[in-house]
FITIPA-748205 format. One record per atom (N, C-alpha, C): residue number from 0; atom name; x, y, z. Coordinates in pm, 1 decimal. Each point is the difference from the previous one (the first is absolute). Layout:
BEGIN
ATOM, NUM, CA, X, Y, Z
...
***
This chain:
BEGIN
ATOM, 0, N, -320.2, -767.0, -4555.9
ATOM, 0, CA, 85.0, 64.0, 87.1
ATOM, 0, C, -40.8, -3.9, 146.9
ATOM, 1, N, -125.0, -2.3, 20.5
ATOM, 1, CA, -52.6, -5.6, 139.6
ATOM, 1, C, 19.6, -140.8, 56.8
ATOM, 2, N, -10.0, -102.7, -93.4
ATOM, 2, CA, 20.0, -139.4, 46.7
ATOM, 2, C, 145.3, -12.6, 47.2
ATOM, 3, N, 83.4, 63.5, -78.4
ATOM, 3, CA, 150.3, -5.9, 32.5
ATOM, 3, C, 33.1, 54.9, 137.6
ATOM, 4, N, -60.8, 124.3, 22.5
ATOM, 4, CA, 26.0, 59.6, 129.8
ATOM, 4, C, -60.5, -76.4, 116.9
ATOM, 5, N, -114.8, -54.3, -18.6
ATOM, 5, CA, -61.3, -79.8, 99.5
ATOM, 5, C, 84.5, -126.8, 14.4
ATOM, 6, N, 44.3, -65.6, -98.8
ATOM, 6, CA, 79.3, -125.5, 16.5
ATOM, 6, C, 143.6, 30.1, 71.6
ATOM, 7, N, 51.0, 121.0, -29.2
ATOM, 7, CA, 130.0, 38.1, 58.0
ATOM, 7, C, -15.6, 32.0, 152.8
ATOM, 8, N, -115.3, 72.4, 28.0
ATOM, 8, CA, -18.9, 22.4, 138.2
ATOM, 8, C, -45.2, -116.9, 81.6
ATOM, 9, N, -63.1, -92.6, -60.8
ATOM, 9, CA, -33.3, -125.5, 64.7
ATOM, 9, C, 119.0, -77.9, 34.6
ATOM, 10, N, 96.4, -15.0, -81.5
ATOM, 10, CA, 119.3, -68.6, 35.3
ATOM, 10, C, 114.5, 94.3, 19.3
ATOM, 11, N, 23.7, 18.4, 130.9
ATOM, 11, CA, 104.2, 97.0, 47.2
ATOM, 11, C, 146.7, -32.6, -57.3
ATOM, 12, N, 39.9, -124.8, -8.9
ATOM, 12, CA, 133.7, -29.8, -48.3
ATOM, 12, C, 15.0, 39.8, -142.3
ATOM, 13, N, -105.6, -22.5, -81.1
ATOM, 13, CA, 4.6, 53.9, -130.8
ATOM, 13, C, 5.7, 152.1, -13.8
ATOM, 14, N, -70.3, 67.5, 85.2
ATOM, 14, CA, 10.3, 144.2, 4.4
ATOM, 14, C, 138.6, 44.0, 39.8
ATOM, 15, N, 54.6, -63.7, 100.6
ATOM, 15, CA, 143.2, 35.9, 38.7
ATOM, 15, C, 101.4, -25.6, -108.2
ATOM, 16, N, -13.8, -115.6, -72.0
ATOM, 16, CA, 93.0, -28.4, -96.5
ATOM, 16, C, -18.0, 94.3, -120.5
ATOM, 17, N, -115.9, 39.0, -40.0
ATOM, 17, CA, -20.9, 91.1, -104.8
ATOM, 17, C, 52.1, 146.7, 42.2
ATOM, 18, N, -8.4, 37.2, 118.9
ATOM, 18, CA, 53.9, 134.5, 43.6
ATOM, 18, C, 157.1, -14.4, -0.5
ATOM, 19, N, 54.0, -107.1, 41.7
ATOM, 19, CA, 148.4, -15.5, -4.3
ATOM, 19, C, 50.6, -3.5, -141.7
ATOM, 20, N, -75.6, -68.9, -94.7
ATOM, 20, CA, 48.2, 1.1, -139.7
ATOM, 20, C, -10.4, 140.5, -62.2
ATOM, 21, N, -109.1, 64.9, 32.3
ATOM, 21, CA, -15.6, 135.0, -45.0
ATOM, 21, C, 113.9, 97.9, 49.0
ATOM, 22, N, 21.8, -9.9, 119.6
ATOM, 22, CA, 121.3, 80.7, 64.7
ATOM, 22, C, 123.3, -30.2, -80.5
ATOM, 23, N, 30.2, -126.5, -18.3
ATOM, 23, CA, 121.3, -44.8, -78.1
ATOM, 23, C, -3.0, 60.1, -144.1
ATOM, 24, N, -113.7, 8.9, -60.7
ATOM, 24, CA, -8.8, 46.8, -142.4
ATOM, 24, C, 17.6, 146.3, 3.6
ATOM, 25, N, -65.9, 73.1, 86.4
ATOM, 25, CA, -7.2, 143.9, -7.3
ATOM, 25, C, 131.4, 66.4, 48.6
ATOM, 26, N, 42.8, -50.9, 122.0
ATOM, 26, CA, 124.1, 61.7, 47.9
ATOM, 26, C, 124.2, -74.8, -41.7
ATOM, 27, N, 110.4, 65.2, -17.3
ATOM, 27, CA, 120.7, -60.1, -43.0
ATOM, 27, C, 67.6, -64.7, 109.4
ATOM, 28, N, -40.0, -123.3, 29.9
ATOM, 28, CA, 56.3, -79.2, 108.8
ATOM, 28, C, 124.3, -58.4, -58.7
ATOM, 29, N, 112.5, 18.8, 68.3
ATOM, 29, CA, 112.2, -63.9, -46.0
ATOM, 29, C, 16.0, -134.7, 47.5
ATOM, 30, N, 54.4, -93.0, -84.3
ATOM, 30, CA, 9.7, -143.7, 25.2
ATOM, 30, C, 149.5, -16.2, 65.6
ATOM, 31, N, 10.7, -64.4, 98.7
ATOM, 31, CA, 138.1, -27.0, 59.7
ATOM, 31, C, 89.2, -84.7, -94.1
ATOM, 32, N, 128.1, 31.0, 5.3
ATOM, 32, CA, 93.2, -66.3, -94.4
ATOM, 32, C, -8.5, -153.1, 3.4
ATOM, 33, N, 8.2, -53.1, 120.6
ATOM, 33, CA, -4.2, -154.3, -1.6
ATOM, 33, C, -133.1, -60.7, -62.0
ATOM, 34, N, -111.1, 68.2, 23.6
ATOM, 34, CA, -130.7, -50.3, -52.2
ATOM, 34, C, 4.7, 33.7, -150.1
ATOM, 35, N, 41.0, 104.4, -40.3
ATOM, 35, CA, 14.4, 38.7, -151.9
ATOM, 35, C, 86.7, -95.0, -67.4
ATOM, 36, N, 108.8, -44.9, 62.4
ATOM, 36, CA, 83.5, -104.3, -67.1
ATOM, 36, C, -72.0, -129.4, -16.3
ATOM, 37, N, -82.0, -35.6, 101.6
ATOM, 37, CA, -78.5, -115.8, -6.4
ATOM, 37, C, -107.5, -3.3, -109.4
ATOM, 38, N, -69.4, 117.1, -1.1
ATOM, 38, CA, -106.9, 19.7, -97.9
ATOM, 38, C, 45.2, 7.6, -140.9
ATOM, 39, N, 129.7, 48.7, -15.5
ATOM, 39, CA, 46.8, 24.5, -136.7
ATOM, 39, C, 57.1, -128.3, -62.4
ATOM, 40, N, -40.6, -113.1, 51.7
ATOM, 40, CA, 46.0, -123.9, -68.3
ATOM, 40, C, -123.0, -67.2, -51.8
ATOM, 41, N, 24.3, -104.7, -74.9
ATOM, 41, CA, -113.8, -76.6, -78.0
ATOM, 41, C, -85.5, -54.1, 114.2
ATOM, 42, N, 66.8, -60.1, 102.4
ATOM, 42, CA, -78.8, -75.9, 105.9
ATOM, 42, C, -90.9, 107.5, 66.4
ATOM, 43, N, 60.6, 118.1, 40.5
ATOM, 43, CA, -72.8, 96.6, 76.3
ATOM, 43, C, -112.5, 62.1, -82.5
ATOM, 44, N, 19.3, 17.0, -131.8
ATOM, 44, CA, -111.4, 47.8, -90.6
ATOM, 44, C, -107.5, -101.9, -9.9
ATOM, 45, N, 38.2, -125.0, -4.9
ATOM, 45, CA, -100.2, -121.0, -17.0
ATOM, 45, C, -87.6, 5.2, 127.6
ATOM, 46, N, 66.1, 17.7, 114.6
ATOM, 46, CA, -71.7, -6.5, 128.7
ATOM, 46, C, -95.7, 106.0, 10.5
ATOM, 47, N, 32.9, 125.6, -47.9
ATOM, 47, CA, -86.7, 119.5, 8.8
ATOM, 47, C, -107.2, -17.2, -95.7
ATOM, 48, N, 19.8, -56.3, -119.3
ATOM, 48, CA, -115.4, -26.5, -86.5
ATOM, 48, C, -85.6, -101.4, 47.6
ATOM, 49, N, 40.2, -109.3, 64.1
ATOM, 49, CA, -86.1, -98.5, 56.2
ATOM, 49, C, -86.8, 63.3, 109.5
ATOM, 50, N, 52.6, 85.5, 85.3
ATOM, 50, CA, -80.0, 70.4, 98.6
ATOM, 50, C, -99.8, 92.4, -65.9
ATOM, 51, N, 38.4, 73.3, -100.7
ATOM, 51, CA, -104.1, 79.3, -76.5
ATOM, 51, C, -112.4, -84.9, -46.6
ATOM, 52, N, 28.1, -114.0, -67.4
ATOM, 52, CA, -107.4, -92.8, -44.3
ATOM, 52, C, -84.5, -49.0, 115.3
ATOM, 53, N, 68.2, -26.9, 112.1
ATOM, 53, CA, -85.3, -49.0, 104.7
ATOM, 53, C, -97.3, 109.3, 52.2
ATOM, 54, N, 50.1, 128.6, 8.5
ATOM, 54, CA, -87.3, 110.9, 37.1
ATOM, 54, C, -106.2, 26.3, -103.8
ATOM, 55, N, 23.8, -22.5, -116.4
ATOM, 55, CA, -102.6, 18.2, -107.5
ATOM, 55, C, -113.2, -102.4, 24.7
ATOM, 56, N, 30.7, -115.1, 35.9
ATOM, 56, CA, -101.8, -100.1, 22.6
ATOM, 56, C, -89.0, 33.3, 123.7
ATOM, 57, N, 49.4, 63.7, 95.0
ATOM, 57, CA, -76.8, 25.1, 119.0
ATOM, 57, C, -89.2, 122.6, -16.7
ATOM, 58, N, 54.9, 94.9, -61.8
ATOM, 58, CA, -72.1, 126.1, -7.7
ATOM, 58, C, 55.9, 76.6, -130.5
ATOM, 59, N, -97.6, 34.6, -84.0
ATOM, 59, CA, 45.5, 68.1, -127.7
ATOM, 59, C, 58.2, 140.4, 26.7
ATOM, 60, N, -58.7, 75.1, 77.3
ATOM, 60, CA, 41.8, 127.9, 24.6
ATOM, 60, C, 148.7, 4.8, 58.0
ATOM, 61, N, 16.1, -81.5, 102.2
ATOM, 61, CA, 132.5, -10.1, 62.1
ATOM, 61, C, 100.4, -74.3, -102.3
ATOM, 62, N, -50.3, -86.3, -85.1
ATOM, 62, CA, 88.4, -49.0, -106.4
ATOM, 62, C, 47.6, 104.3, -87.0
ATOM, 63, N, -86.6, 86.0, -47.1
ATOM, 63, CA, 47.8, 119.8, -87.9
ATOM, 63, C, 94.8, 82.1, 72.9
ATOM, 64, N, -25.6, 31.5, 133.8
ATOM, 64, CA, 96.6, 76.2, 72.9
ATOM, 64, C, 135.2, -69.6, 12.5
ATOM, 65, N, -7.6, -139.7, 17.3
ATOM, 65, CA, 108.9, -78.6, 12.4
ATOM, 65, C, 96.0, 2.3, -135.3
ATOM, 66, N, -75.1, -1.2, -109.4
ATOM, 66, CA, 69.8, 6.0, -122.4
ATOM, 66, C, 81.6, 132.2, -19.5
ATOM, 67, N, -67.0, 105.9, 24.5
ATOM, 67, CA, 66.2, 124.9, -3.0
ATOM, 67, C, 106.7, 7.1, 93.7
ATOM, 68, N, -18.3, -42.2, 129.8
ATOM, 68, CA, 100.1, 8.4, 114.5
ATOM, 68, C, 112.2, -94.9, -38.4
ATOM, 69, N, -19.8, -116.7, -67.8
ATOM, 69, CA, 92.9, -89.9, -40.7
ATOM, 69, C, 103.1, 60.8, -106.5
ATOM, 70, N, -71.3, 66.4, -93.2
ATOM, 70, CA, 86.1, 80.5, -99.9
ATOM, 70, C, 80.5, 88.0, 56.8
ATOM, 71, N, -52.2, 91.2, 92.5
ATOM, 71, CA, 76.0, 104.1, 70.2
ATOM, 71, C, 112.1, -63.3, 71.2
ATOM, 72, N, -24.6, -110.2, 72.7
ATOM, 72, CA, 95.4, -75.3, 74.0
ATOM, 72, C, 118.2, -46.5, -84.7
ATOM, 73, N, -39.2, -57.1, -123.6
ATOM, 73, CA, 112.9, -43.8, -90.5
ATOM, 73, C, 85.7, 131.2, -52.4
ATOM, 74, N, -65.2, 101.3, -33.8
ATOM, 74, CA, 69.1, 112.3, -36.0
ATOM, 74, C, 98.5, 61.7, 106.7
ATOM, 75, N, -60.1, 14.4, 125.7
ATOM, 75, CA, 82.9, 57.7, 107.0
ATOM, 75, C, 103.8, -97.2, 40.4
ATOM, 76, N, -21.0, -125.4, 3.3
ATOM, 76, CA, 104.8, -95.4, 28.0
ATOM, 76, C, 112.3, 3.2, -107.1
ATOM, 77, N, -34.4, 12.6, -124.8
ATOM, 77, CA, 94.2, -3.5, -108.2
ATOM, 77, C, 88.8, 128.4, 19.2
ATOM, 78, N, -64.0, 116.5, 31.8
ATOM, 78, CA, 79.6, 124.9, 16.6
ATOM, 78, C, 89.6, -2.0, 117.6
ATOM, 79, N, -43.1, -60.1, 109.8
ATOM, 79, CA, 80.1, -5.7, 120.7
ATOM, 79, C, 111.7, -104.8, -17.2
ATOM, 80, N, -22.5, -116.1, -64.3
ATOM, 80, CA, 106.4, -101.6, -3.4
ATOM, 80, C, 103.0, 32.5, -114.9
ATOM, 81, N, -48.6, 68.6, -98.3
ATOM, 81, CA, 96.1, 43.0, -115.0
ATOM, 81, C, 79.4, 107.8, 49.5
ATOM, 82, N, -42.6, 84.6, 84.1
ATOM, 82, CA, 78.3, 126.2, 52.4
ATOM, 82, C, 95.8, -45.6, 103.9
ATOM, 83, N, -29.9, -113.6, 65.8
ATOM, 83, CA, 79.3, -37.2, 121.8
ATOM, 83, C, 152.1, -16.8, -33.5
ATOM, 84, N, 35.9, -48.0, -124.3
ATOM, 84, CA, 125.8, -12.0, -42.8
ATOM, 84, C, 76.9, 132.5, -27.2
ATOM, 85, N, -81.8, 105.0, -31.5
ATOM, 85, CA, 64.7, 133.0, -36.4
ATOM, 85, C, 57.8, 72.3, 127.6
ATOM, 86, N, -29.3, -38.0, 115.2
ATOM, 86, CA, 62.4, 50.5, 106.7
ATOM, 86, C, 153.1, -18.3, 11.7
ATOM, 87, N, 43.8, -115.4, -58.9
ATOM, 87, CA, 141.4, -28.1, 10.9
ATOM, 87, C, 92.5, 39.8, -122.5
ATOM, 88, N, -64.6, 75.4, -89.3
ATOM, 88, CA, 67.2, 44.8, -120.1
ATOM, 88, C, 99.3, 120.9, 40.5
ATOM, 89, N, 97.4, 16.0, -75.4
ATOM, 89, CA, 95.3, 96.7, 33.0
ATOM, 89, C, -52.5, 145.1, -61.2
ATOM, 90, N, 48.7, 106.7, 60.4
ATOM, 90, CA, -52.8, 131.4, -56.7
ATOM, 90, C, 88.0, 28.4, -122.9
ATOM, 91, N, -50.7, 91.8, -76.1
ATOM, 91, CA, 76.3, 27.1, -131.6
ATOM, 91, C, 137.3, 59.3, 24.6
ATOM, 92, N, 15.2, 70.3, 114.5
ATOM, 92, CA, 134.7, 60.8, 28.3
ATOM, 92, C, 94.4, -112.9, 29.0
ATOM, 93, N, -36.3, -99.3, 83.2
ATOM, 93, CA, 86.9, -110.2, 35.3
ATOM, 93, C, 38.7, -92.1, -133.0
ATOM, 94, N, -96.4, -12.6, -86.9
ATOM, 94, CA, 27.0, -74.1, -119.4
ATOM, 94, C, 95.3, 81.2, -97.0
ATOM, 95, N, -12.3, 136.7, 4.7
ATOM, 95, CA, 84.8, 77.5, -86.9
ATOM, 95, C, 145.5, -12.6, 59.5
ATOM, 96, N, 19.6, 0.1, 129.6
ATOM, 96, CA, 133.6, -0.3, 64.7
ATOM, 96, C, 61.8, -136.7, -37.2
ATOM, 97, N, -82.4, -107.3, 9.9
ATOM, 97, CA, 48.9, -133.0, -25.2
ATOM, 97, C, 40.4, -20.7, -157.3
ATOM, 98, N, -80.1, 65.5, -96.4
ATOM, 98, CA, 23.9, -15.0, -130.1
ATOM, 98, C, 136.1, 88.1, -28.6
ATOM, 99, N, 22.1, 101.3, 60.3
ATOM, 99, CA, 112.7, 89.0, -24.0
ATOM, 99, C, 123.3, -79.5, 52.8
ATOM, 100, N, -6.3, -85.2, 109.6
ATOM, 100, CA, 114.3, -65.2, 29.7
ATOM, 100, C, 37.2, -114.8, -86.6
ATOM, 101, N, -97.7, -37.8, -78.3
ATOM, 101, CA, 32.5, -109.5, -95.7
ATOM, 101, C, 78.8, 61.4, -125.8
ATOM, 102, N, -23.0, 122.4, -22.3
ATOM, 102, CA, 48.5, 68.0, -116.7
ATOM, 102, C, 135.9, 73.4, 29.0
ATOM, 103, N, 75.9, -51.6, 91.1
ATOM, 103, CA, 134.9, 61.5, 31.0
ATOM, 103, C, 83.2, -17.4, -132.3
ATOM, 104, N, 72.1, 113.4, -29.6
ATOM, 104, CA, 103.3, -6.1, -113.7
ATOM, 104, C, 122.6, -70.4, 48.1
ATOM, 105, N, 43.3, -87.9, -90.6
ATOM, 105, CA, 130.8, -83.4, 24.8
ATOM, 105, C, 123.3, 70.6, -59.7
ATOM, 106, N, 114.6, -23.0, 61.7
ATOM, 106, CA, 117.6, 59.1, -44.7
ATOM, 106, C, 52.3, -69.1, -125.0
ATOM, 107, N, -20.3, -126.2, -6.9
ATOM, 107, CA, 39.0, -76.5, -118.8
ATOM, 107, C, -119.3, -37.6, -97.1
ATOM, 108, N, 36.8, -22.8, -119.3
ATOM, 108, CA, -113.9, -21.8, -91.9
ATOM, 108, C, -20.5, -155.0, 1.2
ATOM, 109, N, -110.3, -44.4, -63.6
ATOM, 109, CA, -46.6, -129.8, -0.4
ATOM, 109, C, 115.5, -87.2, -61.9
ATOM, 110, N, 49.4, 48.5, -114.1
ATOM, 110, CA, 106.2, -75.6, -73.4
ATOM, 110, C, 125.5, -26.9, 92.0
ATOM, 111, N, 40.2, 108.0, 75.4
ATOM, 111, CA, 107.8, -14.0, 93.8
ATOM, 111, C, -22.4, -91.9, 108.2
ATOM, 112, N, -124.8, -12.4, 48.5
ATOM, 112, CA, -35.7, -89.1, 107.2
ATOM, 112, C, 9.7, -141.5, -59.5
ATOM, 113, N, -63.2, -23.9, -117.0
ATOM, 113, CA, 2.8, -136.1, -54.5
ATOM, 113, C, 145.0, -45.3, -15.8
ATOM, 114, N, 90.1, 79.3, -58.2
ATOM, 114, CA, 140.5, -40.3, -29.0
ATOM, 114, C, 59.5, -32.3, 133.3
ATOM, 115, N, -37.5, 85.7, 108.3
ATOM, 115, CA, 75.2, -23.6, 130.1
ATOM, 115, C, -44.8, -135.6, 63.3
ATOM, 116, N, -126.5, -33.0, -26.4
ATOM, 116, CA, -46.3, -126.1, 49.9
ATOM, 116, C, 13.6, -129.0, -77.8
ATOM, 117, N, 72.2, 24.8, -125.6
ATOM, 117, CA, 20.5, -120.1, -78.6
ATOM, 117, C, 95.8, -95.3, 61.5
ATOM, 118, N, -13.0, -124.3, -27.8
ATOM, 118, CA, 86.5, -93.8, 44.3
ATOM, 118, C, 122.8, 2.0, -96.7
ATOM, 119, N, 121.5, -21.3, 48.2
ATOM, 119, CA, 111.1, -1.4, -84.9
ATOM, 119, C, -5.5, -111.4, -105.8
ATOM, 120, N, 69.9, 25.2, -115.4
ATOM, 120, CA, -5.6, -101.7, -99.6
ATOM, 120, C, 107.2, -104.8, 23.1
ATOM, 121, N, -40.7, -120.3, 13.2
ATOM, 121, CA, 82.8, -111.3, 25.1
ATOM, 121, C, -8.5, -96.8, -122.3
ATOM, 122, N, 71.7, 12.9, -98.9
ATOM, 122, CA, -16.3, -83.1, -106.9
ATOM, 122, C, 146.2, -32.6, -56.3
ATOM, 123, N, 18.9, -128.0, -31.9
ATOM, 123, CA, 129.1, -35.7, -56.6
ATOM, 123, C, 3.4, 34.9, -147.2
ATOM, 124, N, 118.6, 51.7, -37.4
ATOM, 124, CA, 8.9, 55.9, -138.7
ATOM, 124, C, 37.5, -121.4, -91.7
ATOM, 125, N, 57.6, -101.1, 67.3
ATOM, 125, CA, 41.3, -123.7, -70.5
ATOM, 125, C, -121.7, -88.8, -20.9
ATOM, 126, N, -24.7, -41.2, -129.9
ATOM, 126, CA, -99.4, -83.8, -33.3
ATOM, 126, C, 52.4, -124.7, -64.6
ATOM, 127, N, -39.3, -121.7, 65.8
ATOM, 127, CA, 55.3, -119.3, -55.6
ATOM, 127, C, -43.9, -26.0, -147.2
ATOM, 128, N, 87.5, -52.7, -64.4
ATOM, 128, CA, -38.4, -38.3, -143.2
ATOM, 128, C, -103.5, -117.5, 2.2
ATOM, 129, N, -92.3, 2.9, -94.2
ATOM, 129, CA, -100.7, -104.7, 4.8
ATOM, 129, C, -4.1, -64.7, -138.9
ATOM, 130, N, -63.1, -102.4, -12.5
ATOM, 130, CA, 3.9, -77.0, -122.4
ATOM, 130, C, -118.7, 44.4, -84.7
ATOM, 131, N, -75.8, 103.8, 45.4
ATOM, 131, CA, -109.1, 57.5, -77.9
ATOM, 131, C, 44.9, 99.4, -90.1
ATOM, 132, N, -26.6, -1.1, -138.0
ATOM, 132, CA, 36.4, 92.7, -86.8
ATOM, 132, C, -120.5, 64.0, -65.1
ATOM, 133, N, -28.6, 143.4, 12.7
ATOM, 133, CA, -120.6, 44.8, -42.6
ATOM, 133, C, 7.6, 12.6, -152.5
ATOM, 134, N, -110.6, -11.2, -68.6
ATOM, 134, CA, -16.7, 5.7, -135.2
ATOM, 134, C, -100.3, 103.0, -37.6
ATOM, 135, N, 42.2, 86.2, -99.7
ATOM, 135, CA, -102.1, 95.8, -33.1
ATOM, 135, C, -84.9, -39.0, -129.1
ATOM, 136, N, -124.8, 25.3, 6.5
ATOM, 136, CA, -91.2, -32.9, -110.2
ATOM, 136, C, 19.7, 99.1, -117.3
ATOM, 137, N, -92.7, -23.9, -100.2
ATOM, 137, CA, 5.5, 101.0, -112.7
ATOM, 137, C, -34.6, 143.4, 50.3
ATOM, 138, N, 74.7, 96.3, -34.2
ATOM, 138, CA, -24.1, 137.3, 53.2
ATOM, 138, C, -83.8, 81.4, -91.0
ATOM, 139, N, -48.6, -41.8, -115.6
ATOM, 139, CA, -86.3, 66.6, -95.1
ATOM, 139, C, 48.4, 145.6, -25.4
ATOM, 140, N, 115.6, 10.2, -46.7
ATOM, 140, CA, 60.8, 124.7, -33.8
ATOM, 140, C, 34.1, 101.6, 121.4
ATOM, 141, N, 9.9, -60.4, 118.0
ATOM, 141, CA, 33.4, 87.9, 118.7
ATOM, 141, C, 150.3, -17.8, 17.3
ATOM, 142, N, 58.2, 95.0, 82.9
ATOM, 142, CA, 148.4, -6.3, 25.1
ATOM, 142, C, 22.7, -111.6, 99.5
ATOM, 143, N, 128.1, -47.6, -11.6
ATOM, 143, CA, 39.2, -104.2, 96.1
ATOM, 143, C, 54.7, 76.0, 124.0
ATOM, 144, N, -20.9, -63.0, 105.9
ATOM, 144, CA, 34.7, 56.7, 125.8
ATOM, 144, C, 149.4, -38.3, 41.7
***
């Protein structure tokens, strides 16, 4: 542990990075929506994982902090980007009013509406005689039509 403290105090940029990562882990730092939308994609997660592996190769302690901070970043970005669409949802009262407007009672029934919308029958009652003569097969004790 003593070696770790000496190494961190020797390299000031590693100390600053470890403090920043610790602050990000400890405090609930909100991720801005545009950045959360970028991180919440496959490419964004891949870039963050590559950065984490890069930090692990430079310093093991900062690498461990980066793994935890990366996980926290993924979770916070997922929460922010998934909730971003909920701002545009309707309230329950507005949905109820809209659904009631769809359920208005009609003065006429469905059958009356169908009959009113039917096309008039246009058929000739006169059928030309044809050369075709239908033949009935064996009825097997059934009645003739």
